[in-house]
C-alpha positions in Angstrom: 34.7 200.9 111.8 37.4 200.3 109.1 39.3 198.2 111.5 36.2 196.1 112.2 35.5 195.7 108.5 39.1 194.6 107.7 39.2 192.1 110.6 35.7 190.7 109.7 36.7 190.2 106.0 39.9 188.5 106.9 38.2 186.2 109.3 35.4 185.2 106.9 37.9 184.6 104.0 40.1 182.5 106.3 37.2 180.4 107.4 36.1 180.0 103.9 39.6 179.0 102.7 39.9 176.4 105.5 36.4 175.0 105.0 37.0 174.5 101.3 40.3 172.6 101.4 37.9 169.6 101.1 34.2 170.4 100.7 32.6 169.8 104.1 29.6 168.2 102.4 31.8 165.2 101.5 32.9 164.7 105.2 30.2 162.8 107.2 32.0 162.8 110.5 33.9 166.1 111.3 35.5 164.5 114.4 37.6 162.1 112.2 40.6 162.8 110.0 40.3 162.4 106.2 41.9 159.8 103.9 41.8 160.7 100.3 42.1 157.8 97.9 42.8 159.0 94.3 41.6 156.3 91.9 40.0 155.5 88.5 38.0 152.7 87.0 40.9 151.7 84.7 43.5 151.6 87.5 44.4 147.9 88.2 46.5 148.6 91.3 43.7 150.8 92.7 41.2 147.9 92.4 43.8 145.5 93.9 44.1 147.8 97.0 40.3 147.9 97.4 39.8 144.1 97.0 43.0 142.7 98.7 44.1 145.3 101.2 41.1 147.4 102.4 39.1 144.2 103.1 41.6 142.8 105.6 40.2 143.2 109.1 43.2 145.1 110.6 43.2 147.5 107.7 39.5 148.0 107.7 39.4 148.6 111.4 42.2 151.3 111.1 40.5 152.9 108.1 37.2 153.1 110.0 38.8 155.8 112.1 38.9 158.0 109.0 36.5 159.7 106.5 37.6 157.7 103.5 36.9 159.6 100.3 37.3 157.8 97.0 38.2 160.5 94.4 38.0 159.5 90.7 40.5 161.6 88.8 38.6 161.3 85.6 35.8 163.5 86.9 35.7 167.3 87.2 35.9 167.3 91.0 38.5 164.6 90.9 40.8 166.5 88.6 40.4 169.6 90.7 41.2 167.7 93.9 44.1 165.9 92.2 45.7 169.3 91.2 45.0 170.7 94.7 46.5 167.8 96.7 48.8 165.9 94.4 50.4 168.8 92.5 52.3 167.5 89.5 51.9 163.9 90.5 49.5 162.3 88.0 50.0 158.6 88.8 47.6 156.6 90.9 46.7 155.2 93.4 47.7 158.2 95.4 46.9 158.6 99.1 46.6 161.8 101.1 45.9 162.0 104.9 44.4 165.2 106.4 44.0 165.8 110.1 40.8 167.1 111.5 41.9 170.7 110.9 42.4 170.0 107.2 46.2 170.0 107.2 48.1 167.4 105.1 49.8 164.9 107.3 50.9 162.2 104.8 51.2 161.4 101.1 52.0 158.2 99.3 52.1 157.2 95.7 51.5 153.6 94.6 49.9 150.4 95.9 50.9 149.0 99.2 50.8 145.7 101.2 48.7 145.7 104.3 51.6 146.3 106.7 53.0 149.1 104.5 49.6 150.8 104.4 49.2 150.6 108.2 52.7 152.0 108.5 51.8 154.9 106.3 48.7 155.7 108.4 50.8 155.4 111.6 53.6 157.7 110.3 51.0 160.4 109.5 50.3 160.7 113.2 46.5 160.4 112.7 46.0 156.7 113.3 44.2 156.1 116.5 43.3 159.8 117.1 39.7 158.7 117.3 38.3 155.4 118.7 38.5 152.3 116.6 35.2 151.1 115.1 34.2 147.5 115.0 35.7 145.2 112.3 33.8 145.4 109.1 32.7 149.0 109.8 34.5 150.6 106.9 32.4 152.9 104.7 33.5 154.8 101.7 32.4 158.2 100.5 32.4 158.4 96.7 33.1 162.0 95.8 30.5 162.9 93.1 31.3 163.6 89.4 30.8 167.4 89.6 30.2 170.3 91.9 26.7 170.9 93.2 25.9 173.9 91.2 23.5 174.6 88.4 24.1 176.9 85.5 21.3 179.5 85.3 19.1 181.5 87.6 18.8 181.4 91.4 16.7 183.5 93.7 17.5 184.5 97.3 15.9 186.1 100.3 18.1 187.3 103.2 18.1 189.0 106.5 20.9 190.2 108.8 22.6 192.9 110.7 24.2 196.2 109.6 26.7 198.8 110.9 26.3 202.2 109.3 28.4 205.4 109.6 29.1 208.7 107.9 32.2 210.8 107.5 30.9 213.8 109.5 30.7 211.8 112.7 32.7 209.2 114.6 29.5 207.4 115.6 28.6 204.0 114.2 25.0 202.8 114.5 23.7 199.2 114.4 20.6 198.2 112.4 19.3 195.4 110.3 19.0 194.6 106.6 16.4 192.8 104.5 17.3 191.9 100.9 16.1 190.0 97.9 18.4 188.9 95.1 18.7 187.1 91.9 21.9 185.4 90.7 22.9 184.1 87.3 25.6 181.4 87.5 27.5 181.4 84.2 30.0 178.7 85.1 31.7 177.1 88.1 33.8 180.2 88.7 31.6 183.2 87.8 28.2 184.5 88.7 26.4 187.8 88.5 24.0 189.0 91.2 21.5 191.9 91.6 18.5 192.6 93.7 17.2 195.1 96.3 18.6 195.8 99.8 16.8 197.7 102.5 18.9 198.8 105.5 17.2 200.3 108.6 19.2 201.9 111.4 17.1 203.0 114.4 18.4 206.0 116.3 20.6 207.2 113.4 22.2 210.7 114.0 23.5 213.4 111.7 24.2 212.2 108.2 24.1 208.5 109.1 21.3 207.1 106.9 18.4 205.9 109.0 16.9 204.2 105.9 18.6 203.1 102.7 17.3 201.3 99.7 20.0 200.1 97.3 20.1 198.2 94.0 23.5 196.3 93.7 25.2 194.7 90.8 27.9 192.2 91.9 30.4 189.9 90.1 31.1 186.8 92.2 34.2 184.7 91.7 34.0 181.1 93.1 37.7 180.4 93.6 37.1 178.1 96.7 34.3 175.8 95.7 31.3 177.2 97.5 33.3 180.1 98.9 33.5 183.3 96.9 34.6 186.9 96.8 32.7 189.6 95.0 32.9 193.2 94.0 30.5 195.5 92.3 28.5 198.8 92.4 25.2 200.0 93.7 22.7 202.8 93.4 21.1 203.9 96.6 18.6 206.2 98.1 19.2 207.5 101.7 17.1 209.1 104.3 19.1 210.6 107.2 18.2 213.0 110.1 20.0 215.8 108.3 19.3 214.7 104.7 15.7 214.0 103.7 16.0 211.8 100.7 19.3 211.8 98.8 20.5 209.6 96.0 23.9 207.8 96.1 26.1 205.6 94.0 29.1 203.6 95.2 31.2 200.5 95.3 30.8 197.2 97.1 33.2 194.4 98.2 32.7 191.3 100.2 32.9 187.6 100.6 30.4 184.8 100.9 30.0 181.1 101.6 27.2 178.8 100.4 26.1 176.0 102.7 23.6 173.8 100.8 20.7 176.2 100.1 22.0 178.9 102.6 24.2 181.8 101.6 26.2 183.8 104.2 27.5 187.1 102.9 29.6 189.9 104.4 29.4 193.1 102.4 31.0 196.6 102.7 29.2 199.4 100.8 31.1 202.7 100.2 29.2 205.6 98.6 31.0 207.9 96.2 28.2 210.4 95.3 27.2 210.5 98.9 25.2 212.9 101.0 25.4 216.6 100.6 25.6 219.2 103.5 24.2 221.9 101.2 26.9 222.6 98.7 28.9 220.8 96.1 32.2 220.7 97.9 31.3 219.6 101.4 30.0 216.1 100.8 29.5 213.4 103.4 30.5 209.8 102.8 28.0 207.3 103.9 29.0 203.6 104.3 27.7 200.4 105.7 28.8 196.9 106.5 26.2 194.1 106.5 26.2 190.4 107.4 23.3 188.4 106.0 22.1 184.9 105.9 20.0 184.1 102.8 18.0 181.1 101.6 18.4 180.2 97.9 15.6 178.7 95.8 
């Protein structure tokens, strides 16, 4: 089970990291590459590019094959994206091309003439990877001023699957989990979450809990926009075939990803007080891995 847990956490974190290179909510057509245009209201060369270059039919037609994101560096998201994609380069206009997998394929600093701009797109290897749209079909996506999060309280209900095991047996049993939670978001980076989790495992054997009620307390770190990792502790109450009602405390780790109002969480719970075979020394470690999908309101 430990191998399954490790692989699952790596996969979820990898997907999260990939998805958040550019927030997917800003990309209307996932089949197209992305062209990031870093700009600002006070930037004269930026305005010149928009008015004198992007309006030319050949350029507009080429750009229509991209998700064109205008990123204002004077906004919170803009400064974050500038640091992420431009590094120490602070001058604008600055252009970054990403392929459909999110990999950087080209960068350019400064204004360009139409021919230079088309050459830049061509050298990135992304020009023409999707069909050309009709002339005049160019549409911009203005990246908003700030992240879509609200400081304060958020409530969540979730359901999902669970894998449960105990140290006295090699068996792993599948079940399901129902949970309700409350989250307090203190900033863009940090949130605290608690609630009530109920895990039910039909057909549990030995000291594998057939029913668990747990009260968690998690600290979430949002290091990848809507993707986050978390750690915390829990108090639980188990009922197992060989242990009728036993308390437990333990640690939790996991990762999650928020998609609009939905929250996908992978959690590993490891008890440390654990179940008791009948004496103080011979304790049984009970643990569980859960994957839930929740709705936030």
